[in-house]
ChimeraX commands (.cxc) that place a marker at each C-alpha (Angstrom):
marker #1 position -40.43,141.03,82.43 radius 0.5
marker #1 position -43.71,140.25,84.18 radius 0.5
marker #1 position -44.69,142.08,87.36 radius 0.5
marker #1 position -47.30,141.40,90.00 radius 0.5
marker #1 position -50.07,143.89,90.72 radius 0.5
marker #1 position -48.39,144.76,94.03 radius 0.5
marker #1 position -45.09,145.53,92.29 radius 0.5
marker #1 position -46.80,147.88,89.85 radius 0.5
marker #1 position -48.92,149.57,92.52 radius 0.5
marker #1 position -45.84,150.13,94.68 radius 0.5
marker #1 position -44.26,152.07,91.83 radius 0.5
marker #1 position -46.92,154.79,92.04 radius 0.5
marker #1 position -46.95,157.98,94.07 radius 0.5
marker #1 position -50.57,159.07,93.65 radius 0.5
marker #1 position -50.37,162.77,92.83 radius 0.5
marker #1 position -52.90,165.17,94.38 radius 0.5
marker #1 position -51.12,168.44,93.65 radius 0.5
marker #1 position -53.49,170.26,91.31 radius 0.5
marker #1 position -54.15,173.54,93.13 radius 0.5
marker #1 position -57.87,173.53,92.30 radius 0.5
marker #1 position -58.62,170.18,93.99 radius 0.5
marker #1 position -61.20,170.61,96.73 radius 0.5
marker #1 position -61.07,169.13,100.22 radius 0.5
marker #1 position -63.62,166.55,99.11 radius 0.5
marker #1 position -61.52,165.57,96.10 radius 0.5
marker #1 position -58.37,165.32,98.20 radius 0.5
marker #1 position -60.19,163.10,100.67 radius 0.5
marker #1 position -61.44,160.86,97.86 radius 0.5
marker #1 position -57.93,160.71,96.37 radius 0.5
marker #1 position -56.50,159.44,99.64 radius 0.5
marker #1 position -59.22,156.80,99.83 radius 0.5
marker #1 position -58.45,155.71,96.27 radius 0.5
marker #1 position -54.76,155.34,97.13 radius 0.5
marker #1 position -55.64,153.06,100.04 radius 0.5
marker #1 position -58.01,151.02,97.88 radius 0.5
marker #1 position -55.37,150.50,95.18 radius 0.5
marker #1 position -52.48,150.00,97.67 radius 0.5
marker #1 position -50.04,152.39,96.01 radius 0.5
marker #1 position -46.68,153.44,97.44 radius 0.5
marker #1 position -47.64,156.92,98.57 radius 0.5
marker #1 position -49.93,159.91,98.22 radius 0.5
marker #1 position -48.18,163.16,97.30 radius 0.5
marker #1 position -50.64,165.82,98.37 radius 0.5
marker #1 position -50.98,169.59,98.68 radius 0.5
marker #1 position -49.06,170.60,101.82 radius 0.5
marker #1 position -51.99,172.08,103.72 radius 0.5
marker #1 position -53.83,168.73,103.56 radius 0.5
marker #1 position -50.90,166.52,104.57 radius 0.5
marker #1 position -51.91,166.19,108.22 radius 0.5
marker #1 position -55.37,164.93,107.26 radius 0.5
marker #1 position -53.82,162.71,104.58 radius 0.5
marker #1 position -51.54,161.08,107.16 radius 0.5
marker #1 position -54.57,160.41,109.38 radius 0.5
marker #1 position -56.43,158.72,106.52 radius 0.5
marker #1 position -53.44,156.63,105.50 radius 0.5
marker #1 position -52.40,155.53,108.99 radius 0.5
marker #1 position -52.06,151.75,109.15 radius 0.5
marker #1 position -52.74,151.29,105.42 radius 0.5
marker #1 position -49.13,150.86,104.30 radius 0.5
marker #1 position -49.52,153.84,101.94 radius 0.5
marker #1 position -47.08,156.62,102.81 radius 0.5
marker #1 position -48.05,160.27,103.23 radius 0.5
marker #1 position -45.91,162.68,101.23 radius 0.5
marker #1 position -45.90,166.28,100.06 radius 0.5
marker #1 position -43.82,168.86,98.22 radius 0.5
marker #1 position -41.23,171.39,99.38 radius 0.5
marker #1 position -40.41,174.57,97.43 radius 0.5
marker #1 position -43.06,173.58,94.89 radius 0.5
marker #1 position -43.31,174.13,91.98 radius 0.5
marker #1 position -40.54,176.60,91.10 radius 0.5
marker #1 position -37.86,175.94,93.74 radius 0.5
marker #1 position -37.10,179.62,94.29 radius 0.5
marker #1 position -37.91,179.71,98.00 radius 0.5
marker #1 position -35.04,180.54,100.37 radius 0.5
marker #1 position -33.41,177.58,102.07 radius 0.5
marker #1 position -34.83,178.79,105.38 radius 0.5
marker #1 position -38.36,178.69,104.00 radius 0.5
marker #1 position -37.80,175.23,102.53 radius 0.5
marker #1 position -36.51,174.03,105.91 radius 0.5
marker #1 position -39.58,175.45,107.62 radius 0.5
marker #1 position -41.83,173.75,105.05 radius 0.5
marker #1 position -40.02,170.45,105.59 radius 0.5
marker #1 position -40.26,170.73,109.37 radius 0.5
marker #1 position -43.98,171.43,109.14 radius 0.5
marker #1 position -44.48,168.51,106.74 radius 0.5
marker #1 position -42.60,166.13,109.04 radius 0.5
marker #1 position -44.60,167.37,112.04 radius 0.5
marker #1 position -47.79,166.75,110.04 radius 0.5
marker #1 position -46.88,163.10,109.43 radius 0.5
marker #1 position -45.00,163.32,106.14 radius 0.5
marker #1 position -42.94,160.21,105.43 radius 0.5
marker #1 position -41.49,161.28,102.06 radius 0.5
marker #1 position -40.77,164.82,100.90 radius 0.5
marker #1 position -40.43,165.91,97.26 radius 0.5
marker #1 position -38.19,168.98,97.19 radius 0.5
marker #1 position -37.63,171.24,94.17 radius 0.5
marker #1 position -34.04,172.43,93.70 radius 0.5
marker #1 position -33.35,176.13,93.25 radius 0.5
marker #1 position -33.46,176.05,89.46 radius 0.5
marker #1 position -32.03,179.57,89.14 radius 0.5
marker #1 position -29.01,178.62,91.26 radius 0.5
marker #1 position -28.47,175.45,89.21 radius 0.5
marker #1 position -28.53,177.43,85.96 radius 0.5
marker #1 position -26.26,180.06,87.54 radius 0.5
marker #1 position -23.71,177.37,88.36 radius 0.5
marker #1 position -23.74,178.18,92.09 radius 0.5
marker #1 position -23.08,174.59,93.06 radius 0.5
marker #1 position -22.04,175.37,96.65 radius 0.5
marker #1 position -25.48,176.89,97.28 radius 0.5
marker #1 position -27.27,174.01,95.55 radius 0.5
marker #1 position -25.33,171.36,97.44 radius 0.5
marker #1 position -25.77,173.11,100.80 radius 0.5
marker #1 position -29.52,173.41,100.31 radius 0.5
marker #1 position -30.05,169.80,99.23 radius 0.5
marker #1 position -27.84,168.62,102.11 radius 0.5
marker #1 position -29.76,170.74,104.64 radius 0.5
marker #1 position -33.12,169.33,103.58 radius 0.5
marker #1 position -31.79,165.77,103.31 radius 0.5
marker #1 position -30.20,165.90,106.75 radius 0.5
marker #1 position -33.35,167.34,108.31 radius 0.5
marker #1 position -35.54,164.68,106.73 radius 0.5
marker #1 position -33.24,161.80,107.61 radius 0.5
marker #1 position -32.91,163.03,111.19 radius 0.5
marker #1 position -36.65,162.41,111.50 radius 0.5
marker #1 position -36.32,158.94,109.98 radius 0.5
marker #1 position -38.03,159.86,106.71 radius 0.5
marker #1 position -37.02,160.05,103.03 radius 0.5
marker #1 position -36.52,162.77,100.45 radius 0.5
marker #1 position -36.83,163.06,96.67 radius 0.5
marker #1 position -34.98,165.86,94.88 radius 0.5
marker #1 position -36.81,167.34,91.88 radius 0.5
marker #1 position -34.57,168.69,89.10 radius 0.5
marker #1 position -37.16,170.10,86.61 radius 0.5
marker #1 position -35.12,168.73,83.70 radius 0.5
marker #1 position -37.00,170.62,80.98 radius 0.5
marker #1 position -35.05,173.74,81.98 radius 0.5
marker #1 position -31.61,172.14,82.41 radius 0.5
marker #1 position -28.69,171.02,80.26 radius 0.5
marker #1 position -27.37,167.47,80.57 radius 0.5
marker #1 position -24.23,168.57,82.41 radius 0.5
marker #1 position -26.42,170.29,85.02 radius 0.5
marker #1 position -28.53,167.15,85.46 radius 0.5
marker #1 position -25.36,165.07,85.88 radius 0.5
marker #1 position -23.97,167.49,88.46 radius 0.5
marker #1 position -27.23,167.28,90.43 radius 0.5
marker #1 position -27.13,163.47,90.35 radius 0.5
marker #1 position -23.62,163.54,91.80 radius 0.5
marker #1 position -24.59,166.02,94.52 radius 0.5
marker #1 position -27.62,163.95,95.48 radius 0.5
marker #1 position -25.43,160.88,95.69 radius 0.5
marker #1 position -22.87,162.65,97.87 radius 0.5
marker #1 position -25.45,163.96,100.36 radius 0.5
marker #1 position -27.34,160.63,100.25 radius 0.5
marker #1 position -30.72,161.82,99.02 radius 0.5
marker #1 position -33.11,158.92,98.54 radius 0.5
marker #1 position -34.41,159.71,95.03 radius 0.5
marker #1 position -33.65,161.98,92.12 radius 0.5
marker #1 position -36.81,163.05,90.30 radius 0.5
marker #1 position -37.24,164.38,86.78 radius 0.5
marker #1 position -39.94,167.01,87.09 radius 0.5
marker #1 position -42.71,168.69,89.02 radius 0.5
marker #1 position -45.25,167.97,86.31 radius 0.5
marker #1 position -45.85,171.72,86.08 radius 0.5
marker #1 position -42.89,172.75,83.90 radius 0.5
marker #1 position -42.74,172.78,80.11 radius 0.5
marker #1 position -41.92,169.07,79.94 radius 0.5
marker #1 position -42.01,165.87,81.99 radius 0.5
marker #1 position -40.09,162.64,82.23 radius 0.5
marker #1 position -38.26,161.60,79.06 radius 0.5
marker #1 position -36.53,158.29,78.50 radius 0.5
marker #1 position -33.30,160.09,77.67 radius 0.5
marker #1 position -33.35,161.91,81.00 radius 0.5
marker #1 position -34.21,158.80,82.96 radius 0.5
marker #1 position -31.33,156.89,81.37 radius 0.5
marker #1 position -28.99,159.78,82.13 radius 0.5
marker #1 position -30.11,160.00,85.75 radius 0.5
marker #1 position -29.86,156.26,86.33 radius 0.5
marker #1 position -26.39,156.23,84.80 radius 0.5
marker #1 position -25.03,159.12,86.86 radius 0.5
marker #1 position -26.83,158.67,90.19 radius 0.5
marker #1 position -25.09,156.12,92.43 radius 0.5
marker #1 position -26.87,152.84,93.20 radius 0.5
marker #1 position -28.09,154.00,96.61 radius 0.5
marker #1 position -30.09,156.82,94.96 radius 0.5
marker #1 position -33.35,155.76,93.30 radius 0.5
marker #1 position -34.96,157.45,90.29 radius 0.5
marker #1 position -38.50,158.83,90.12 radius 0.5
marker #1 position -40.29,159.78,86.91 radius 0.5
marker #1 position -42.92,162.53,86.98 radius 0.5
marker #1 position -44.88,164.18,84.21 radius 0.5
marker #1 position -46.32,162.17,81.35 radius 0.5
marker #1 position -46.70,158.68,82.86 radius 0.5
marker #1 position -50.40,158.32,82.13 radius 0.5
marker #1 position -50.94,154.67,81.26 radius 0.5
marker #1 position -49.66,151.22,82.16 radius 0.5
marker #1 position -47.41,150.86,79.12 radius 0.5
marker #1 position -45.69,154.16,79.92 radius 0.5
marker #1 position -45.15,153.02,83.50 radius 0.5
marker #1 position -43.74,149.68,82.39 radius 0.5
marker #1 position -41.42,151.43,79.96 radius 0.5
marker #1 position -39.88,153.65,82.62 radius 0.5
marker #1 position -39.59,150.76,85.07 radius 0.5
marker #1 position -37.48,149.00,82.46 radius 0.5
marker #1 position -35.09,151.97,82.60 radius 0.5
marker #1 position -34.53,151.54,86.34 radius 0.5
marker #1 position -37.27,153.83,87.68 radius 0.5
marker #1 position -38.66,152.74,91.07 radius 0.5
marker #1 position -41.33,155.42,91.51 radius 0.5
marker #1 position -43.65,157.35,89.21 radius 0.5
marker #1 position -45.81,160.31,90.02 radius 0.5
marker #1 position -49.25,159.66,88.56 radius 0.5
marker #1 position -52.65,161.30,88.64 radius 0.5
marker #1 position -54.14,158.55,86.43 radius 0.5
marker #1 position -53.61,155.92,89.12 radius 0.5
marker #1 position -57.05,154.34,88.83 radius 0.5
marker #1 position -56.80,153.95,85.07 radius 0.5
marker #1 position -53.27,152.54,85.23 radius 0.5
marker #1 position -54.05,150.01,87.94 radius 0.5
marker #1 position -57.43,148.99,86.52 radius 0.5
marker #1 position -55.60,148.15,83.29 radius 0.5
marker #1 position -52.99,146.27,85.30 radius 0.5
marker #1 position -55.71,144.17,86.93 radius 0.5
marker #1 position -57.30,143.42,83.54 radius 0.5
marker #1 position -54.01,142.23,82.07 radius 0.5
marker #1 position -53.24,140.05,85.06 radius 0.5
marker #1 position -56.61,138.29,85.03 radius 0.5
marker #1 position -56.38,134.68,83.80 radius 0.5
marker link #1:1,2 radius 0.2
marker link #1:2,3 radius 0.2
marker link #1:3,4 radius 0.2
marker link #1:4,5 radius 0.2
marker link #1:5,6 radius 0.2
marker link #1:6,7 radius 0.2
marker link #1:7,8 radius 0.2
marker link #1:8,9 radius 0.2
marker link #1:9,10 radius 0.2
marker link #1:10,11 radius 0.2
marker link #1:11,12 radius 0.2
marker link #1:12,13 radius 0.2
marker link #1:13,14 radius 0.2
marker link #1:14,15 radius 0.2
marker link #1:15,16 radius 0.2
marker link #1:16,17 radius 0.2
marker link #1:17,18 radius 0.2
marker link #1:18,19 radius 0.2
marker link #1:19,20 radius 0.2
marker link #1:20,21 radius 0.2
marker link #1:21,22 radius 0.2
marker link #1:22,23 radius 0.2
marker link #1:23,24 radius 0.2
marker link #1:24,25 radius 0.2
marker link #1:25,26 radius 0.2
marker link #1:26,27 radius 0.2
marker link #1:27,28 radius 0.2
marker link #1:28,29 radius 0.2
marker link #1:29,30 radius 0.2
marker link #1:30,31 radius 0.2
marker link #1:31,32 radius 0.2
marker link #1:32,33 radius 0.2
marker link #1:33,34 radius 0.2
marker link #1:34,35 radius 0.2
marker link #1:35,36 radius 0.2
marker link #1:36,37 radius 0.2
marker link #1:37,38 radius 0.2
marker link #1:38,39 radius 0.2
marker link #1:39,40 radius 0.2
marker link #1:40,41 radius 0.2
marker link #1:41,42 radius 0.2
marker link #1:42,43 radius 0.2
marker link #1:43,44 radius 0.2
marker link #1:44,45 radius 0.2
marker link #1:45,46 radius 0.2
marker link #1:46,47 radius 0.2
marker link #1:47,48 radius 0.2
marker link #1:48,49 radius 0.2
marker link #1:49,50 radius 0.2
marker link #1:50,51 radius 0.2
marker link #1:51,52 radius 0.2
marker link #1:52,53 radius 0.2
marker link #1:53,54 radius 0.2
marker link #1:54,55 radius 0.2
marker link #1:55,56 radius 0.2
marker link #1:56,57 radius 0.2
marker link #1:57,58 radius 0.2
marker link #1:58,59 radius 0.2
marker link #1:59,60 radius 0.2
marker link #1:60,61 radius 0.2
marker link #1:61,62 radius 0.2
marker link #1:62,63 radius 0.2
marker link #1:63,64 radius 0.2
marker link #1:64,65 radius 0.2
marker link #1:65,66 radius 0.2
marker link #1:66,67 radius 0.2
marker link #1:67,68 radius 0.2
marker link #1:68,69 radius 0.2
marker link #1:69,70 radius 0.2
marker link #1:70,71 radius 0.2
marker link #1:71,72 radius 0.2
marker link #1:72,73 radius 0.2
marker link #1:73,74 radius 0.2
marker link #1:74,75 radius 0.2
marker link #1:75,76 radius 0.2
marker link #1:76,77 radius 0.2
marker link #1:77,78 radius 0.2
marker link #1:78,79 radius 0.2
marker link #1:79,80 radius 0.2
marker link #1:80,81 radius 0.2
marker link #1:81,82 radius 0.2
marker link #1:82,83 radius 0.2
marker link #1:83,84 radius 0.2
marker link #1:84,85 radius 0.2
marker link #1:85,86 radius 0.2
marker link #1:86,87 radius 0.2
marker link #1:87,88 radius 0.2
marker link #1:88,89 radius 0.2
marker link #1:89,90 radius 0.2
marker link #1:90,91 radius 0.2
marker link #1:91,92 radius 0.2
marker link #1:92,93 radius 0.2
marker link #1:93,94 radius 0.2
marker link #1:94,95 radius 0.2
marker link #1:95,96 radius 0.2
marker link #1:96,97 radius 0.2
marker link #1:97,98 radius 0.2
marker link #1:98,99 radius 0.2
marker link #1:99,100 radius 0.2
marker link #1:100,101 radius 0.2
marker link #1:101,102 radius 0.2
marker link #1:102,103 radius 0.2
marker link #1:103,104 radius 0.2
marker link #1:104,105 radius 0.2
marker link #1:105,106 radius 0.2
marker link #1:106,107 radius 0.2
marker link #1:107,108 radius 0.2
marker link #1:108,109 radius 0.2
marker link #1:109,110 radius 0.2
marker link #1:110,111 radius 0.2
marker link #1:111,112 radius 0.2
marker link #1:112,113 radius 0.2
marker link #1:113,114 radius 0.2
marker link #1:114,115 radius 0.2
marker link #1:115,116 radius 0.2
marker link #1:116,117 radius 0.2
marker link #1:117,118 radius 0.2
marker link #1:118,119 radius 0.2
marker link #1:119,120 radius 0.2
marker link #1:120,121 radius 0.2
marker link #1:121,122 radius 0.2
marker link #1:122,123 radius 0.2
marker link #1:123,124 radius 0.2
marker link #1:124,125 radius 0.2
marker link #1:125,126 radius 0.2
marker link #1:126,127 radius 0.2
marker link #1:127,128 radius 0.2
marker link #1:128,129 radius 0.2
marker link #1:129,130 radius 0.2
marker link #1:130,131 radius 0.2
marker link #1:131,132 radius 0.2
marker link #1:132,133 radius 0.2
marker link #1:133,134 radius 0.2
marker link #1:134,135 radius 0.2
marker link #1:135,136 radius 0.2
marker link #1:136,137 radius 0.2
marker link #1:137,138 radius 0.2
marker link #1:138,139 radius 0.2
marker link #1:139,140 radius 0.2
marker link #1:140,141 radius 0.2
marker link #1:141,142 radius 0.2
marker link #1:142,143 radius 0.2
marker link #1:143,144 radius 0.2
marker link #1:144,145 radius 0.2
marker link #1:145,146 radius 0.2
marker link #1:146,147 radius 0.2
marker link #1:147,148 radius 0.2
marker link #1:148,149 radius 0.2
marker link #1:149,150 radius 0.2
marker link #1:150,151 radius 0.2
marker link #1:151,152 radius 0.2
marker link #1:152,153 radius 0.2
marker link #1:153,154 radius 0.2
marker link #1:154,155 radius 0.2
marker link #1:155,156 radius 0.2
marker link #1:156,157 radius 0.2
marker link #1:157,158 radius 0.2
marker link #1:158,159 radius 0.2
marker link #1:159,160 radius 0.2
marker link #1:160,161 radius 0.2
marker link #1:161,162 radius 0.2
marker link #1:162,163 radius 0.2
marker link #1:163,164 radius 0.2
marker link #1:164,165 radius 0.2
marker link #1:165,166 radius 0.2
marker link #1:166,167 radius 0.2
marker link #1:167,168 radius 0.2
marker link #1:168,169 radius 0.2
marker link #1:169,170 radius 0.2
marker link #1:170,171 radius 0.2
marker link #1:171,172 radius 0.2
marker link #1:172,173 radius 0.2
marker link #1:173,174 radius 0.2
marker link #1:174,175 radius 0.2
marker link #1:175,176 radius 0.2
marker link #1:176,177 radius 0.2
marker link #1:177,178 radius 0.2
marker link #1:178,179 radius 0.2
marker link #1:179,180 radius 0.2
marker link #1:180,181 radius 0.2
marker link #1:181,182 radius 0.2
marker link #1:182,183 radius 0.2
marker link #1:183,184 radius 0.2
marker link #1:184,185 radius 0.2
marker link #1:185,186 radius 0.2
marker link #1:186,187 radius 0.2
marker link #1:187,188 radius 0.2
marker link #1:188,189 radius 0.2
marker link #1:189,190 radius 0.2
marker link #1:190,191 radius 0.2
marker link #1:191,192 radius 0.2
marker link #1:192,193 radius 0.2
marker link #1:193,194 radius 0.2
marker link #1:194,195 radius 0.2
marker link #1:195,196 radius 0.2
marker link #1:196,197 radius 0.2
marker link #1:197,198 radius 0.2
marker link #1:198,199 radius 0.2
marker link #1:199,200 radius 0.2
marker link #1:200,201 radius 0.2
marker link #1:201,202 radius 0.2
marker link #1:202,203 radius 0.2
marker link #1:203,204 radius 0.2
marker link #1:204,205 radius 0.2
marker link #1:205,206 radius 0.2
marker link #1:206,207 radius 0.2
marker link #1:207,208 radius 0.2
marker link #1:208,209 radius 0.2
marker link #1:209,210 radius 0.2
marker link #1:210,211 radius 0.2
marker link #1:211,212 radius 0.2
marker link #1:212,213 radius 0.2
marker link #1:213,214 radius 0.2
marker link #1:214,215 radius 0.2
marker link #1:215,216 radius 0.2
marker link #1:216,217 radius 0.2
marker link #1:217,218 radius 0.2
marker link #1:218,219 radius 0.2
marker link #1:219,220 radius 0.2
marker link #1:220,221 radius 0.2
marker link #1:221,222 radius 0.2
marker link #1:222,223 radius 0.2
marker link #1:223,224 radius 0.2
marker link #1:224,225 radius 0.2
marker link #1:225,226 radius 0.2
marker link #1:226,227 radius 0.2
view
């Protein structure tokens, strides 16, 4: 299947989450996202307010992470993070599940937390992505999370933070697309570093990819689309 440049660019959440990025580098990353017309910038939380200012009117959404990268924050802390992010202009939030609670099989806790964050985000008219960190989970745990996210009407299920021991695999993406209901989209994160990798995951039903190699991916896209 052939895609337009806009369709490819709108698959990308430009990732600016490396903790050693400077203010200047974060600023430049936001400018790059506007130049390349990607879907969103997912940025370190402290810089989200400035990010939203830069992106205003560009069509690129401002986003950040909640409970990142390990998911072990209390629900109250995650709610406070989400509230701050929404107040700062966040339009999409990427929340890490409590991985320990998932592995412990405490599904009531997991469901309640995802529901709390989803409801809070939706009440403000914004969207939420739920990060599983699949490298630490068994398939039955991933399936259970997909079903919970469907039931509470999260907007995306997401493979990884990009900071675990593994990233997005095709097997996981197929599993998530199969077990998440149609109203829940799938995001790949970790390992999508070139255009061919992005095209491959799109073919599996992925609608968003976290990428730090945005410029390289989209420059290659432009080259291939030139007559």
